[in-house]
C-alpha positions as CSV (number, residue, x, y, z in Angstrom):
1,M,-55.9,28.7,-86.4
2,K,-52.5,27.8,-88.8
3,R,-50.9,30.9,-87.2
4,S,-51.1,29.7,-83.4
5,A,-49.8,26.1,-84.3
6,F,-46.8,28.2,-86.2
7,L,-46.6,30.4,-83.6
8,L,-46.3,28.6,-80.5
9,P,-43.3,26.1,-81.1
10,I,-41.4,29.4,-81.6
11,V,-42.9,30.6,-78.1
12,A,-41.5,27.8,-76.5
13,V,-38.1,28.0,-78.2
14,V,-38.1,31.7,-77.1
15,L,-39.0,30.6,-73.9
16,V,-36.7,27.9,-73.6
17,G,-33.6,30.0,-74.5
18,I,-34.8,32.8,-72.2
19,F,-34.4,29.8,-68.8
20,S,-30.8,28.6,-70.4
21,S,-29.6,31.8,-70.3
22,V,-30.3,32.6,-66.7
23,Y,-28.5,31.4,-64.1
24,V,-28.2,31.9,-59.6
25,V,-25.2,32.2,-58.0
26,D,-25.9,31.5,-54.5
27,E,-24.1,33.5,-51.8
28,R,-22.2,30.1,-50.6
29,Q,-20.8,29.7,-53.8
30,K,-18.4,31.0,-57.0
31,A,-19.3,30.5,-60.6
32,L,-17.3,30.0,-64.0
33,V,-18.9,30.6,-67.3
34,L,-16.8,28.1,-69.7
35,Q,-17.6,28.3,-73.3
36,F,-16.5,24.5,-74.8
37,G,-14.1,24.5,-72.2
38,R,-12.8,27.3,-71.9
39,V,-12.9,30.0,-69.0
40,V,-14.8,33.4,-70.5
41,D,-16.2,34.6,-67.1
42,V,-16.2,34.5,-63.6
43,K,-18.7,35.5,-61.5
44,E,-18.0,36.1,-57.6
45,D,-20.8,38.1,-56.3
46,P,-24.0,36.2,-55.3
47,G,-27.1,37.3,-57.2
48,L,-28.5,36.0,-61.2
49,A,-26.2,36.4,-64.0
50,F,-27.0,35.7,-67.8
51,K,-25.0,33.3,-70.3
52,L,-25.7,32.3,-73.6
53,P,-27.8,29.4,-74.5
54,L,-26.4,26.3,-75.3
55,I,-22.7,27.5,-76.1
56,Q,-22.0,28.3,-73.0
57,D,-21.9,26.4,-69.3
58,V,-22.0,27.3,-65.8
59,A,-19.5,25.6,-63.4
60,Y,-19.8,26.3,-59.5
61,Y,-17.4,26.3,-56.4
62,D,-17.6,26.1,-52.8
63,D,-16.4,30.0,-51.4
64,R,-16.4,29.1,-47.7
65,I,-13.3,28.2,-45.7
66,L,-13.6,23.9,-46.2
67,S,-11.4,21.8,-44.0
68,R,-9.1,18.8,-45.3
69,D,-7.9,16.1,-43.2
70,I,-4.7,14.8,-43.9
71,D,-3.7,11.2,-43.9
72,P,-1.4,10.3,-40.8
73,I,2.3,10.2,-42.0
74,E,5.8,9.0,-40.7
75,V,8.0,11.8,-39.5
76,T,11.6,11.4,-38.5
77,P,12.8,14.1,-36.0
78,S,16.5,15.2,-35.7
79,D,16.9,12.9,-32.7
80,D,16.2,10.1,-34.7
81,R,12.7,8.9,-32.5
82,R,9.8,8.5,-35.0
83,L,6.8,9.8,-34.9
84,V,3.3,9.3,-36.5
85,V,1.9,12.7,-37.3
86,D,-2.1,13.1,-38.2
87,A,-3.3,16.9,-39.1
88,F,-6.0,18.5,-41.1
89,A,-5.5,21.7,-42.7
90,R,-8.4,24.4,-44.1
91,Y,-8.4,26.3,-46.9
92,R,-10.9,28.5,-49.2
93,I,-10.4,28.6,-53.2
94,A,-9.1,32.2,-53.9
95,N,-8.4,32.5,-57.2
96,L,-11.6,30.5,-59.2
97,R,-9.8,30.6,-62.6
98,Q,-6.4,29.3,-61.6
99,F,-7.7,26.8,-59.6
100,R,-9.6,26.2,-62.9
101,E,-6.8,26.2,-64.9
102,A,-4.5,24.5,-62.6
103,N,-7.2,21.2,-62.0
104,P,-8.5,21.3,-65.8
105,T,-10.4,17.6,-65.5
106,G,-10.1,16.6,-61.8
107,G,-11.7,19.3,-60.1
108,V,-11.5,19.7,-56.3
109,E,-11.0,16.2,-55.4
110,Q,-7.7,16.8,-57.4
111,A,-6.8,19.7,-56.1
112,E,-7.2,18.5,-52.7
113,Q,-5.3,15.5,-53.3
114,R,-2.1,17.9,-54.4
115,L,-2.7,20.2,-51.1
116,D,-2.3,16.5,-49.1
117,D,0.9,16.6,-51.3
118,I,2.2,19.8,-51.0
119,V,1.2,19.5,-46.9
120,R,2.6,16.5,-46.1
121,S,6.1,17.7,-47.6
122,Q,6.1,20.9,-45.7
123,M,5.4,18.6,-42.9
124,R,8.5,15.9,-43.3
125,E,11.0,19.4,-44.0
126,V,9.5,21.4,-40.6
127,L,9.2,18.2,-38.1
128,G,12.1,16.8,-39.9
129,S,14.2,20.0,-38.5
130,V,13.7,19.6,-34.9
131,S,13.6,17.3,-32.1
132,S,11.2,15.0,-31.1
133,N,10.7,16.9,-27.9
134,E,9.7,20.1,-29.7
135,I,7.3,18.5,-31.5
136,L,5.3,17.1,-28.2
137,S,5.8,20.4,-26.2
138,E,4.6,24.0,-26.2
139,D,6.9,24.6,-28.9
140,R,4.3,23.0,-31.9
141,A,2.3,26.2,-32.4
142,A,5.4,27.6,-33.6
143,L,5.5,24.4,-35.5
144,M,2.2,24.7,-37.4
145,T,2.6,28.2,-38.1
146,R,6.0,27.1,-40.5
147,I,4.4,24.8,-42.1
148,A,1.2,26.9,-43.1
149,S,3.2,29.7,-44.2
150,G,5.6,27.2,-46.2
151,S,2.6,25.4,-47.7
152,R,0.8,28.8,-48.8
153,S,3.0,29.6,-51.3
154,R,3.1,26.3,-53.1
155,A,-0.8,25.9,-52.5
156,A,-1.7,29.5,-54.6
157,N,0.0,28.3,-58.0
158,L,-3.2,25.6,-57.4
159,G,-5.6,28.7,-56.9
160,L,-5.6,27.7,-53.2
161,Q,-5.2,30.1,-50.2
162,I,-4.3,27.9,-47.0
163,I,-5.6,29.2,-43.9
164,D,-3.8,27.2,-41.2
165,V,-2.7,23.5,-40.8
166,R,-3.0,22.1,-37.5
167,L,-1.4,18.6,-35.7
168,K,-4.4,17.0,-34.4
169,R,-2.0,14.0,-32.7
170,T,1.5,12.7,-32.6
171,D,1.9,9.2,-31.4
172,L,4.9,6.8,-31.9
173,P,4.6,3.9,-34.4
174,P,3.0,0.9,-32.8
175,Q,6.6,-1.1,-33.6
176,N,8.4,1.6,-30.6
177,L,5.0,1.8,-28.5
178,D,5.1,-1.0,-26.4
179,A,8.7,-0.5,-25.9
180,T,8.4,3.1,-24.9
181,F,5.7,1.7,-22.5
182,A,7.9,-1.1,-20.9
183,R,10.4,2.1,-20.5
184,M,8.0,4.3,-19.0
185,R,7.0,1.6,-16.4
186,A,10.3,0.5,-16.1
187,E,11.1,4.1,-14.7
188,R,8.1,4.4,-12.8
189,E,8.7,1.4,-10.9
190,R,12.4,2.2,-10.1
191,E,11.3,5.9,-8.6
192,A,8.3,3.9,-6.7
193,A,11.1,1.4,-5.3
194,D,13.1,4.3,-4.4
195,E,9.8,6.4,-2.5
196,I,9.7,2.5,-0.4
197,A,13.4,2.6,0.3
198,R,13.2,5.9,2.1
199,G,9.5,5.3,3.5
200,E,11.6,2.4,4.8
201,E,14.5,4.1,5.9
202,A,12.3,7.1,8.4
203,A,10.0,4.5,9.4
204,Q,13.0,2.7,10.7
205,R,14.6,5.6,11.9
206,I,10.6,6.4,13.4
207,R,11.0,3.3,15.4
208,A,14.3,3.4,16.4
209,Q,14.1,6.5,18.3
210,A,10.8,5.3,19.6
211,D,12.3,2.1,20.8
212,R,15.1,4.4,22.3
213,T,12.5,6.5,23.6
214,V,10.7,3.1,25.2
215,V,13.7,2.1,26.6
216,E,14.9,5.4,28.4
217,L,11.5,6.0,30.0
218,T,11.5,2.2,31.4
219,S,14.8,3.0,32.9
220,E,14.3,5.9,34.3
221,A,10.8,4.6,35.8
222,T,13.0,1.5,36.7
223,R,15.6,3.2,38.7
224,E,12.6,6.0,40.5
225,S,11.1,2.3,41.6
226,E,14.1,1.1,43.2
227,I,15.0,4.2,44.8
228,A,11.8,4.3,46.2
229,R,11.6,0.2,47.0
230,G,14.9,1.1,48.5
231,E,14.0,3.8,50.4
232,A,10.8,1.3,51.7
233,D,13.0,-1.1,52.4
234,A,14.8,1.2,54.7
235,R,12.2,2.8,56.5
236,R,10.6,-0.7,57.1
237,N,13.9,-2.4,58.3
238,G,14.7,0.9,60.5
239,I,11.1,0.4,61.6
240,F,11.6,-3.5,62.6
241,A,14.8,-3.1,63.8
242,E,13.7,0.0,66.2
243,A,10.7,-2.8,67.1
244,F,13.3,-5.7,67.8
245,S,15.7,-4.2,69.5
246,A,13.4,-3.1,72.6
247,D,13.2,-7.1,73.0
248,P,15.7,-9.5,71.1
249,E,14.0,-12.5,72.7
250,F,10.9,-11.6,71.1
251,F,12.4,-11.0,68.1
252,E,13.8,-14.4,68.0
253,F,10.4,-16.4,68.2
254,Y,9.0,-14.0,66.0
255,R,11.8,-15.0,63.5
256,S,11.4,-18.5,64.4
257,L,7.7,-18.5,64.0
258,T,8.4,-17.1,60.4
259,A,10.9,-20.2,59.5
260,Y,8.1,-22.4,60.7
261,T,5.4,-20.9,58.4
262,R,7.8,-21.3,55.6
263,A,9.0,-24.6,55.9
264,L,5.7,-26.2,56.9
265,Q,3.4,-25.3,54.4
266,G,0.8,-27.9,52.9
267,S,-0.4,-31.2,54.0
268,N,2.1,-33.6,53.9
269,S,5.8,-32.0,54.4
270,T,8.2,-34.0,56.0
271,L,11.1,-33.2,57.5
272,V,13.7,-35.3,58.5
273,L,16.0,-33.4,61.2
274,S,18.2,-34.5,64.3
275,P,15.9,-34.4,67.6
276,D,17.9,-31.6,69.4
277,S,18.3,-29.4,66.2
278,E,17.9,-25.9,66.9
279,F,15.0,-25.6,64.5
280,F,12.8,-27.0,67.4
281,D,13.9,-25.1,69.8
282,Y,9.9,-23.4,70.5
283,L,8.3,-26.7,69.7
284,K,10.0,-29.0,72.6
285,T,9.9,-26.1,75.4
286,D,7.6,-24.8,77.7
287,R,9.6,-21.6,78.0
288,L,7.8,-17.8,77.2
289,P,9.9,-15.4,74.8
290,G,11.3,-13.1,77.4
291,D,9.7,-14.7,80.7
292,S,7.7,-11.3,80.0
293,G,4.7,-13.5,81.3
294,M,3.5,-13.4,77.4
295,P,1.1,-16.3,76.9
296,A,3.0,-19.0,75.2
297,P,2.1,-19.1,71.0
298,A,-0.1,-22.4,70.0
299,A,2.3,-23.6,68.4
300,A,5.1,-23.8,70.8
301,S,2.3,-25.6,73.7
302,A,1.3,-27.9,71.0
303,A,5.0,-29.0,70.7
304,A,6.1,-28.7,74.3
305,P,5.5,-33.0,74.5
306,L,8.4,-33.4,72.0
307,G,10.8,-32.4,75.0
308,N,10.4,-35.8,76.6
309,V,10.6,-37.6,73.1
310,A,13.8,-40.2,73.6
311,E,16.4,-40.0,70.6
312,G,15.7,-43.0,68.4
313,D,11.9,-42.8,68.4
314,A,10.0,-42.0,65.7
315,V,7.0,-40.2,66.2
316,D,4.5,-38.2,64.2
317,T,3.1,-35.4,65.8
318,T,0.6,-32.3,64.5
319,A,1.2,-29.0,64.6
320,E,-0.1,-25.6,63.7
321,A,2.0,-23.6,61.6
322,V,1.5,-19.5,61.9
323,T,0.5,-17.8,59.1
324,D,-0.1,-14.3,58.0
325,D,-3.1,-15.2,57.3
326,D,-3.7,-17.6,60.6
327,A,-4.7,-20.1,59.1
328,P,-4.1,-23.5,60.3
329,A,-1.9,-25.9,58.6
330,T,-1.6,-29.9,59.6
331,T,2.2,-30.9,59.1
332,E,3.6,-34.2,59.6
333,V,7.1,-33.9,61.8
334,E,8.7,-37.3,61.4
335,I,11.8,-37.0,64.2
336,V,15.2,-40.0,63.6
337,P,18.1,-40.2,65.6
338,A,20.7,-37.6,64.5
339,T,23.7,-39.5,62.5
340,G,27.1,-38.3,62.7
341,N,27.5,-35.9,64.8
């Protein structure tokens, strides 16, 4: 019984020693075996490993490619146009022993801060040697390669391997952004005004051409219509002349009736004429046109009594004016003595 009680603590101490001397390295990690803070072994292969219990410790580090966002910095390219550049770097811990010696107390956090300083310094150096147009163009890929290459040698002293450096954003400083937008807006407005002016010029040219075409077509149509009208009038006059030349007396009678029709229009027309005026030749005579046996017109028959009116008498009479529609029109005619001659 006493022997069992004596062996149990020994077994417990042995088991604790065994478990504390065994450690496991994951495939995503690397491990350093430290004895009183000094590196005594580096374990890069995954698997089970042993160390001295109590006096040796194990420090684990990530063996994967890591990403580090670089704080935005302001750079001044060769054309003195300031830019705010935002970037990130991808890196990995290449030399674990050197990494530990370069960062004995701060570890990964201290190493990343120093990596930031290296990348920012290289960005200022590379981007300051080119113009802003090159930074904003497709040539920025070559610039990122230069930044990464220049940073690798300095990062190697920290036990780090820089895989790549990428520029995420390249913007103008806030104080210059509004002025740049205003200038861009003014340029766009000027271009728009130029386009509008060119459009107005083209529209005016098209309208002028259209107006000219309208005038030409209208003039041509008017000319043709006048020619056609003149030809028609000539034919009509020829027909009239041929018809009336056969009986001049009938032509004179027809023209008198036409004058009556145009002069005695309406219901209250008043004419002040001499009784012996030629205007009443066919209103105060019983003779027939041409004495050809043609019946006297109604207007002439109705006006026949006027031939016996004495000079100086005022009479009211009615006559039927012959119109194109043969519609009778009542006209009041007042005859007064002639004055003067």
